[in-house]
Residue frames relative to the residue before (quaternion, step in Angstrom):
aa qw qx qy qz dx dy dz
M 1.0000 0.0000 0.0000 0.0000 0.00 0.00 0.00
P 0.3432 -0.7535 0.5083 0.2368 3.64 -0.70 0.92
F 0.1788 -0.7616 0.6178 0.0797 3.58 -1.32 0.64
C 0.4556 -0.6332 0.5582 0.2828 3.50 -1.30 0.65
P 0.3940 -0.7457 0.4891 0.2222 3.52 -0.72 1.01
E 0.6688 0.4732 -0.2884 0.4955 3.60 1.28 -0.39
C 0.7601 0.3554 -0.1776 0.5142 3.65 0.74 -1.12
Q 0.2811 -0.7909 0.4801 0.2549 3.54 1.20 -0.65
F 0.3845 0.6881 -0.4945 0.3662 3.59 1.15 0.61
E 0.3385 -0.6883 0.6052 0.2133 3.53 -1.31 0.68
Y 0.1799 -0.7859 0.5888 0.0579 3.47 -1.14 0.95
K 0.6296 -0.5122 0.4284 0.3972 3.49 -1.33 0.23
P 0.5911 -0.5484 0.4322 0.4038 3.65 -1.14 0.50
G 0.7229 0.4186 -0.3326 0.4377 3.51 -1.07 0.85
V 0.6023 0.5070 -0.3543 0.5046 3.55 1.25 -0.55
I 0.0825 -0.8176 0.5678 0.0487 3.64 -0.88 0.92
I 0.7402 0.3003 -0.2158 0.5615 3.61 1.12 -0.28
C 0.4469 -0.6848 0.4934 0.2964 3.63 -0.92 0.84
P 0.4101 -0.7359 0.4875 0.2293 3.62 -0.68 1.04
D 0.6446 0.5402 -0.3191 0.4369 3.60 1.19 -0.34
C 0.8340 0.1567 -0.0080 0.5290 3.53 0.77 -1.18
G 0.4873 -0.7072 0.4068 0.3112 3.67 1.18 -0.17
S 0.4230 0.6898 -0.4839 0.3332 3.61 1.27 0.26
V 0.4835 -0.5991 0.5441 0.3336 3.44 -1.32 0.45
L 0.4374 -0.7271 0.4843 0.2130 3.55 -0.89 1.14
V 0.2851 -0.7347 0.6009 0.1338 3.62 -1.24 0.74
E 0.5516 -0.5881 0.4706 0.3582 3.57 -1.29 0.37
K 0.8141 0.0572 -0.0288 0.5772 3.70 0.95 -0.61
L 0.4356 -0.6842 0.5277 0.2522 3.54 -1.12 0.65
P 0.4896 -0.6471 0.4507 0.3719 3.62 -0.84 0.71
D 0.6082 -0.5694 0.3939 0.3882 3.55 -1.21 0.57
Q 0.3497 -0.7334 0.5520 0.1875 3.58 -0.96 0.93
P 0.4399 -0.6840 0.4902 0.3135 3.65 -0.87 0.73
E 0.4915 -0.6464 0.4843 0.3255 3.56 -0.94 0.83
L 0.3522 -0.7231 0.5657 0.1817 3.49 -1.04 1.00
E 0.4450 -0.6646 0.5240 0.2929 3.53 -1.03 0.70
P 0.4905 -0.6919 0.4356 0.3015 3.64 -0.74 0.91
V 0.3314 -0.7539 0.5281 0.2070 3.59 -0.98 0.60
T 0.1898 -0.7741 0.5959 0.0980 3.49 -0.92 0.94
F 0.2002 -0.8084 0.5437 0.1037 3.59 -0.43 1.19
I 0.1322 -0.7628 0.6327 0.0173 3.45 -1.26 0.89
H 0.5798 -0.5970 0.4130 0.3699 3.60 -1.07 0.64
L 0.2243 -0.7651 0.5884 0.1350 3.58 -0.91 0.90
R 0.7276 -0.3468 0.2175 0.5505 3.58 0.85 -1.06
D 0.4425 -0.6333 0.5255 0.3564 3.42 -1.27 0.12
V 0.2125 -0.7593 0.6057 0.1071 3.58 -1.25 0.49
P 0.5903 -0.6190 0.3762 0.3564 3.62 -1.11 0.57
S 0.8261 0.0060 0.0064 0.5635 3.62 1.07 -0.65
R 0.6950 -0.4373 0.3902 0.4166 3.47 -1.46 0.06
I 0.5913 0.5758 -0.3557 0.4385 3.60 1.01 -0.66
Y 0.6811 0.4585 -0.2792 0.4979 3.58 0.89 -0.91
A 0.6500 0.5237 -0.3284 0.4420 3.57 0.95 -0.85
E 0.6430 0.5041 -0.3316 0.4717 3.68 1.00 -0.79
M 0.6573 0.5140 -0.3341 0.4383 3.58 0.90 -0.85
L 0.6792 0.4745 -0.2970 0.4748 3.55 0.90 -0.91
K 0.6241 0.5323 -0.3458 0.4556 3.64 0.93 -0.75
E 0.6602 0.4901 -0.3198 0.4708 3.60 0.85 -0.83
A 0.6392 0.5274 -0.3158 0.4622 3.66 0.95 -0.76
L 0.6515 0.5166 -0.2875 0.4754 3.54 0.99 -0.97
E 0.7243 0.4349 -0.2692 0.4623 3.54 0.68 -1.06
S 0.5783 0.5698 -0.3888 0.4356 3.68 1.07 -0.38
E 0.6924 0.4418 -0.2272 0.5233 3.49 1.35 -0.61
G 0.5678 -0.6350 0.3512 0.3887 3.55 1.28 0.18
I 0.5213 0.6315 -0.4135 0.3981 3.56 1.30 0.44
P 0.3480 -0.7573 0.5032 0.2284 3.58 -0.47 1.17
S 0.0366 0.8149 -0.5765 0.0476 3.77 -0.89 0.76
I 0.1115 -0.7547 0.6402 0.0901 3.42 -1.29 0.41
I 0.3200 -0.7133 0.5858 0.2137 3.51 -1.21 0.59
K 0.0642 -0.7904 0.6041 0.0781 3.60 -0.97 0.79
G 0.7460 0.3757 -0.2956 0.4636 3.61 -1.01 0.87
D 0.7595 0.4020 -0.3063 0.4096 3.48 -1.41 0.27
D 0.3273 0.7687 -0.4976 0.2332 3.56 1.17 0.19
L 0.6364 0.4937 -0.3432 0.4832 3.68 0.98 -0.73
G 0.6345 0.5167 -0.3697 0.4401 3.65 0.87 -0.60
M 0.6512 0.5004 -0.3180 0.4738 3.59 0.99 -0.80
L 0.6186 0.5388 -0.3390 0.4606 3.61 1.01 -0.77
L 0.7564 0.3907 -0.2183 0.4771 3.56 0.87 -0.86
G 0.5411 -0.6671 0.3794 0.3438 3.57 1.30 0.11
W 0.3898 0.7117 -0.4961 0.3089 3.55 1.14 0.44
N 0.1067 0.7585 -0.6398 0.0628 3.50 -0.81 0.98
S 0.2409 0.7808 -0.5269 0.2339 3.51 0.00 1.27
T 0.5943 -0.5981 0.3889 0.3713 3.54 -1.23 0.03
S 0.7555 0.2328 -0.2012 0.5784 3.55 1.37 0.25
S 0.1487 -0.8031 0.5752 0.0447 3.49 -1.14 0.58
A 0.4167 -0.7105 0.4927 0.2808 3.56 -0.94 0.76
V 0.6529 0.4659 -0.3164 0.5064 3.62 1.26 -0.10
R 0.5347 -0.6392 0.4465 0.3258 3.55 -1.03 0.77
I 0.0508 -0.7866 0.6149 0.0236 3.56 -0.87 0.94
S 0.0296 0.8002 -0.5978 0.0375 3.58 -0.82 0.94
I 0.3665 -0.6664 0.6261 0.1722 3.43 -1.50 0.59
W 0.0930 -0.7635 0.6390 0.0022 3.55 -0.98 1.06
V 0.1192 -0.8192 0.5609 0.0092 3.52 -1.04 0.94
D 0.6691 -0.4614 0.3950 0.4282 3.50 -1.26 0.19
R 0.4670 -0.7413 0.3903 0.2828 3.60 -0.47 1.00
N 0.6284 0.5636 -0.2986 0.4453 3.47 1.35 -0.52
K 0.7167 0.3828 -0.2099 0.5438 3.49 1.48 -0.34
L 0.3049 0.7905 -0.4985 0.1835 3.59 1.23 0.28
F 0.6546 0.4974 -0.3675 0.4348 3.70 0.63 -0.86
E 0.6405 0.5135 -0.3259 0.4689 3.74 0.89 -0.92
A 0.6797 0.5237 -0.2934 0.4215 3.52 0.90 -1.03
K 0.6305 0.5336 -0.3328 0.4549 3.61 1.06 -0.83
E 0.5897 0.5656 -0.3576 0.4521 3.61 1.03 -0.84
I 0.7642 0.4244 -0.2494 0.4168 3.50 0.65 -1.25
A 0.6053 0.5636 -0.3253 0.4584 3.52 1.17 -0.57
Q 0.6390 0.5005 -0.3114 0.4942 3.59 1.10 -0.82
G 0.6907 0.4955 -0.3057 0.4288 3.59 0.89 -0.89
I 0.6831 0.4810 -0.2712 0.4780 3.55 1.15 -0.62
L 0.8339 0.2855 -0.0708 0.4669 3.48 0.72 -1.23
G 0.3011 -0.7610 0.5267 0.2300 3.51 1.24 -0.56
D 0.7291 -0.3809 0.2897 0.4893 3.63 -0.95 -0.84
I 0.4021 0.6828 -0.5405 0.2829 3.75 0.88 0.43
């Protein structure tokens, strides 16, 4: 089965060009390096999903993987405010905790 070297999708035999990106298909994808698993650790709580998204964007722009936990009910109901009744926290790669703390303090201060 041919594969797209860019999109990494598998296609039916006989297809020679990727219909999505136009790359010439190959018979086998190159071996991918194994990624080291990320262990997430609590960085801090934030008052709302808005603050969480803002901090997540800043962290990821610096190459720090992060996830947001909490406030799923608020998202479902369309609440977008500066406070939430549900605990919202940001978790980051434990190897990047010190850098993440500096970024969070610079953006959010003590809120």
